[in-house]
C-alpha positions as CSV (number, residue, x, y, z in Angstrom):
1,X,209.2,-47.7,-25.1
2,X,209.3,-44.1,-24.1
3,X,206.2,-43.0,-22.0
4,X,204.6,-39.7,-22.8
5,X,202.8,-39.6,-19.4
6,X,202.4,-41.9,-16.4
7,X,199.8,-41.8,-13.7
8,X,199.3,-44.0,-10.7
9,X,197.8,-46.8,-12.8
10,X,198.4,-45.8,-16.4
11,X,201.2,-45.4,-18.9
12,X,200.4,-43.4,-22.0
13,X,202.9,-44.1,-24.8
14,X,203.2,-43.3,-28.5
15,X,201.5,-45.7,-30.9
16,X,203.6,-47.8,-33.3
17,X,202.6,-49.9,-36.3
18,X,202.8,-52.9,-33.9
19,X,199.5,-51.7,-32.3
20,X,197.4,-52.5,-35.4
21,X,196.0,-55.8,-34.0
22,X,195.2,-54.1,-30.6
23,X,193.4,-51.3,-32.4
24,X,191.6,-53.8,-34.6
25,X,190.3,-55.7,-31.5
26,X,189.2,-52.4,-29.8
27,X,187.4,-51.0,-32.9
28,X,185.6,-54.3,-33.5
29,X,183.9,-54.4,-30.1
30,X,180.3,-53.3,-30.8
31,X,179.9,-51.9,-27.3
32,X,183.1,-49.8,-27.6
33,X,182.0,-48.5,-30.9
34,X,178.3,-48.0,-30.1
35,X,178.6,-44.2,-29.9
36,X,181.2,-43.9,-32.6
37,X,179.8,-45.8,-35.6
38,X,176.8,-47.7,-34.2
39,X,178.9,-50.7,-33.4
40,X,179.8,-51.6,-37.0
41,X,183.0,-53.6,-37.5
42,X,186.2,-52.0,-38.8
43,X,188.4,-53.8,-41.3
44,X,192.1,-54.4,-40.6
45,X,192.8,-52.5,-43.8
46,X,191.0,-49.4,-42.4
47,X,193.0,-49.7,-39.2
48,X,196.3,-49.8,-41.1
49,X,195.6,-47.3,-43.8
50,X,193.5,-44.7,-41.9
51,X,193.4,-45.2,-38.2
52,X,197.1,-45.7,-37.5
53,X,198.3,-42.8,-39.7
54,X,196.0,-40.5,-37.7
55,X,197.3,-41.9,-34.4
56,X,200.9,-41.5,-35.5
57,X,200.6,-37.9,-36.6
58,X,202.9,-35.4,-34.9
59,X,201.6,-31.9,-34.1
60,X,204.3,-29.3,-34.6
61,X,202.9,-26.9,-31.9
62,X,203.0,-29.6,-29.3
63,X,206.3,-31.1,-30.5
64,X,204.7,-34.5,-30.1
65,X,201.7,-36.6,-31.1
66,X,198.1,-36.2,-30.0
67,X,197.0,-39.8,-29.5
68,X,198.4,-42.1,-26.9
69,X,198.1,-45.9,-26.3
70,X,197.0,-46.5,-22.8
71,X,198.5,-49.4,-20.9
72,X,197.9,-50.6,-17.4
73,X,201.0,-49.6,-15.5
74,X,201.5,-52.8,-13.5
75,X,200.8,-55.3,-16.3
76,X,201.4,-53.5,-19.5
77,X,197.9,-54.6,-20.7
78,X,196.6,-52.5,-23.6
79,X,193.5,-50.6,-22.4
80,X,192.8,-48.4,-25.4
81,X,193.8,-44.8,-26.2
82,X,193.5,-41.2,-25.3
83,X,193.4,-38.2,-27.5
84,X,194.8,-34.8,-26.5
85,X,195.6,-32.9,-29.7
86,X,195.5,-29.3,-30.8
87,X,192.6,-28.5,-33.1
88,X,195.1,-26.8,-35.4
89,X,198.5,-28.3,-36.2
90,X,200.4,-25.0,-35.6
91,X,198.4,-23.5,-32.6
92,X,198.3,-25.1,-29.2
93,X,195.6,-22.9,-27.7
94,X,192.7,-25.3,-28.0
95,X,193.2,-29.0,-27.4
96,X,190.6,-31.7,-27.9
97,X,190.3,-34.5,-25.3
98,X,189.0,-37.9,-26.1
99,X,189.3,-41.5,-25.1
100,X,188.4,-45.0,-26.3
101,X,188.9,-47.8,-23.8
102,X,188.1,-51.5,-23.9
103,X,185.3,-52.8,-21.8
104,X,187.7,-54.3,-19.2
105,X,188.8,-50.7,-18.4
106,X,185.2,-49.3,-18.0
107,X,184.0,-48.3,-14.6
108,X,187.5,-48.4,-13.0
109,X,188.3,-44.6,-13.3
110,X,190.9,-45.0,-16.0
111,X,189.2,-42.6,-18.4
112,X,189.0,-39.9,-15.7
113,X,192.6,-40.6,-14.4
114,X,194.1,-40.3,-17.9
115,X,192.0,-37.3,-18.9
116,X,192.9,-35.3,-15.7
117,X,196.6,-36.1,-16.3
118,X,196.5,-35.0,-19.9
119,X,194.6,-31.8,-19.0
120,X,197.2,-31.0,-16.3
121,X,200.1,-31.6,-18.8
122,X,198.3,-29.4,-21.4
123,X,198.0,-26.5,-19.1
124,X,201.4,-26.8,-17.5
125,X,203.6,-27.9,-20.4
126,X,201.9,-27.5,-23.8
127,X,200.6,-23.9,-23.8
128,X,197.0,-25.0,-23.9
129,X,194.4,-22.3,-23.1
130,X,191.2,-24.3,-23.5
131,X,190.4,-28.0,-23.5
132,X,187.3,-29.2,-25.4
133,X,185.5,-32.6,-25.7
134,X,182.4,-33.7,-27.3
135,X,180.2,-36.8,-27.5
136,X,176.7,-37.9,-28.4
137,X,174.2,-36.4,-26.0
138,X,173.0,-39.9,-25.0
139,X,176.5,-41.1,-24.1
140,X,176.0,-40.6,-20.3
141,X,179.2,-42.4,-19.3
142,X,181.5,-40.3,-21.5
143,X,179.7,-37.1,-20.3
144,X,180.3,-38.2,-16.7
145,X,184.0,-38.7,-17.4
146,X,184.2,-35.2,-18.9
147,X,182.5,-33.7,-15.8
148,X,184.7,-35.7,-13.4
149,X,187.8,-34.5,-15.3
150,X,186.8,-30.9,-14.7
151,X,185.1,-29.9,-17.9
152,X,181.8,-28.1,-17.9
153,X,178.9,-28.3,-20.3
154,X,179.2,-25.7,-23.0
155,X,176.5,-26.4,-25.6
156,X,174.2,-28.9,-27.3
157,X,174.5,-29.1,-31.1
158,X,173.5,-31.3,-34.0
159,X,176.4,-32.7,-36.0
160,X,176.4,-33.8,-39.6
161,X,176.4,-37.6,-39.3
162,X,177.3,-39.3,-42.6
163,X,175.2,-42.2,-41.4
164,X,172.7,-41.9,-38.6
165,X,173.3,-44.3,-35.7
166,X,171.0,-45.0,-32.7
167,X,171.0,-41.9,-30.5
168,X,172.3,-39.5,-33.1
169,X,168.9,-38.0,-33.4
170,X,169.4,-36.4,-29.9
171,X,172.5,-34.5,-31.1
172,X,175.8,-34.0,-29.5
173,X,177.2,-32.1,-26.6
174,X,180.4,-30.1,-26.1
175,X,182.2,-29.6,-22.8
176,X,185.2,-27.3,-22.0
177,X,187.7,-26.3,-19.4
178,X,189.7,-23.0,-19.7
179,X,193.1,-22.5,-18.2
180,X,191.6,-19.7,-16.0
181,X,189.0,-22.1,-14.6
182,X,191.6,-24.9,-14.2
183,X,193.8,-22.5,-12.2
184,X,190.9,-21.4,-10.0
185,X,190.2,-25.0,-9.0
186,X,193.8,-25.9,-8.1
């Protein structure tokens, strides 16, 4: 399958319908989903009817998708996914960065490696002017990945959670990296 992006240790490729079982396993690990939905299970039906269509969506201004299956380069083992998508379908200026990796990939630098590569591609090939990312304020691991990827703290805010989950009472945080700041650091 065609790779969107490769790093030293990762291959980021487009999702296919064949990824449904991998996504089901990922989204049914309570530790992986702790800061997403409080660790509640996701049905296979939701994966097929809601999650996969979102991950298969093409963004016209990028001329490609915005979600990528992450595989370990040497083994092809599915590690999870990365998000790098424009906030507006027809405007590449602001891209949102995100990641969801299985526990076997945690603490190994995969999230930072993939994030940095996507940021570089966004600024060099996709006409991105600003990268943004957010997480729950209490999600220290994700915040650390954002910082190691070059993003800086922008603001603390309180989101509208349909159902409160542990930690949501502390709000959310947004990080960002502008093209100008990225260029200064190069």
